[in-house]
C-alpha positions in Angstrom: 88.1 99.9 -36.5 85.6 101.6 -34.2 81.9 102.0 -34.1 81.0 105.7 -33.7 77.7 107.0 -32.5 75.4 108.2 -35.3 74.0 111.7 -35.1 70.2 111.6 -35.3 67.4 114.1 -35.3 66.6 116.4 -33.6 70.3 117.4 -34.0 69.6 119.4 -37.1 72.5 121.8 -36.4 75.0 119.0 -37.1 73.1 117.2 -39.8 72.6 120.4 -41.8 76.2 121.5 -41.7 77.8 121.6 -45.2 80.9 119.4 -45.3 84.3 120.6 -46.4 86.3 118.9 -49.2 89.1 116.5 -48.3 92.6 117.9 -49.2 94.2 114.5 -49.6 93.3 110.9 -49.1 95.7 109.7 -46.5 95.9 107.2 -43.6 93.7 109.4 -41.4 91.0 109.5 -44.1 91.2 105.7 -44.7 90.9 105.1 -40.9 87.8 107.3 -40.8 86.3 105.4 -43.8 87.0 102.1 -42.0 85.3 103.4 -38.8 82.4 104.7 -40.9 82.1 101.3 -42.7 82.0 99.4 -39.4 79.5 101.9 -37.9 77.3 101.5 -41.0 77.4 97.7 -41.0 76.6 97.7 -37.2 73.6 100.0 -37.6 72.8 98.3 -40.1 72.7 100.4 -43.2 73.8 100.7 -46.8 75.3 104.2 -46.8 76.8 106.6 -44.4 78.2 110.2 -44.8 80.9 111.5 -42.5 78.6 114.3 -41.2 76.4 111.5 -39.8 79.1 110.7 -37.3 79.7 114.4 -36.6 82.7 114.9 -39.1 82.0 117.6 -41.6 84.2 116.2 -44.4 83.1 115.2 -47.9 83.4 111.5 -47.3 80.9 108.7 -47.7 80.8 104.9 -47.7 78.2 102.6 -49.4 77.8 98.9 -49.6 74.7 97.5 -51.3 75.7 93.8 -50.8 73.2 91.6 -49.1 74.0 89.8 -45.8 74.9 86.5 -47.5 77.0 88.1 -50.2 80.7 89.2 -50.1 81.1 92.8 -48.9 81.6 95.3 -51.7 82.3 98.7 -50.0 82.6 101.8 -52.1 84.8 104.6 -50.6 84.0 108.1 -51.9 85.8 111.4 -51.3 84.7 114.8 -52.7 81.8 113.4 -54.8 80.5 115.6 -57.5 77.4 114.7 -59.6 78.4 115.7 -63.2 75.1 114.6 -64.9 71.7 113.3 -63.9 68.9 111.9 -66.0 65.7 113.6 -66.7 64.0 110.2 -66.0 63.0 110.0 -62.4 62.6 107.0 -60.1 60.8 106.6 -56.8 62.4 104.7 -53.9 61.3 104.3 -50.3 64.2 105.8 -48.4 65.2 105.6 -44.8 68.2 107.1 -43.0 70.4 106.1 -40.1 70.0 109.7 -38.8 66.2 109.5 -38.9 65.7 106.0 -37.4 62.6 104.0 -38.2 61.1 106.5 -40.6 60.7 105.7 -44.3 59.1 107.7 -47.1 58.9 107.6 -50.9 61.4 110.0 -52.5 61.7 110.9 -56.2 65.2 111.4 -57.6 67.0 111.1 -61.0 67.1 107.4 -62.0 70.7 107.7 -63.3 73.7 109.9 -62.4 77.4 110.3 -63.4 79.7 110.9 -60.5 83.3 112.2 -60.2 85.2 111.4 -56.9 88.4 110.3 -55.3 88.7 106.6 -54.4 90.4 104.9 -51.4 93.9 105.5 -53.0 93.1 109.2 -53.7 92.8 108.5 -57.4 90.2 110.4 -59.5 87.4 108.2 -60.6 84.1 108.5 -62.6 81.2 106.2 -62.4 77.7 105.8 -63.9 75.1 104.8 -61.4 71.6 103.5 -61.8 68.9 102.0 -59.6 69.6 101.7 -55.9 73.2 102.8 -56.3 72.1 106.1 -57.9 69.5 106.7 -55.2 72.0 105.9 -52.4 74.7 108.1 -53.8 72.3 111.1 -54.1 71.0 110.5 -50.6 74.6 110.5 -49.1 75.7 113.4 -51.2 72.7 115.3 -49.9 74.0 114.8 -46.4 77.3 116.3 -47.4 75.4 119.4 -48.5 73.3 119.6 -45.4 70.2 118.2 -47.0 68.1 115.4 -45.4 65.9 113.0 -47.4 62.8 114.5 -45.5 63.6 117.7 -47.4 62.3 115.9 -50.5 58.8 115.2 -49.0 55.9 117.5 -48.2 56.3 120.2 -45.6 53.5 118.7 -43.6 55.2 115.3 -43.4 58.6 116.8 -42.7 57.2 119.0 -39.8 55.5 115.9 -38.3 58.8 113.9 -38.3 60.8 116.8 -36.8 58.2 117.3 -34.0 58.2 113.5 -33.3 62.0 113.5 -32.7 61.9 116.7 -30.7 59.2 115.3 -28.5 61.1 112.0 -28.1 64.2 114.0 -27.0 62.1 116.0 -24.4 60.7 112.7 -23.0 64.3 111.3 -22.8 63.6 108.5 -25.3 66.6 109.4 -27.5 
């Protein structure tokens, strides 16, 4: 397994690219998932979409386990939200592609998801709480959407300017 550099702002061109579906879950896809998982654990984070390492494929990994708990990685290919609740929940989100920035985001509290698992088998799951939030956040990445797109334009513009300035000053 390898740790791969994470694409961060101000590289919006890459982060806003819409990812392509995976044809089949094969050894190459599983290797990419393993690399993504190692990269995510190293960062550290709880979710990572393939586009965040510059690969525009509809793949993501999530692990909500705490440091002292056994790892419970979830490998997801070609996710599709088939239902979302009308009830909303707020969660303070952060993103490995937007380091050290957190903001309250409102999303559906529950979702149903259809996807392919690590063996390429079709699966469905019902997610609530942090898992529902994390899945929606990562699926947004696959669609070229960042969590800052869910906040006010003023706040989003400030964040983008901050990262553009840091890049000009050579701090990224």
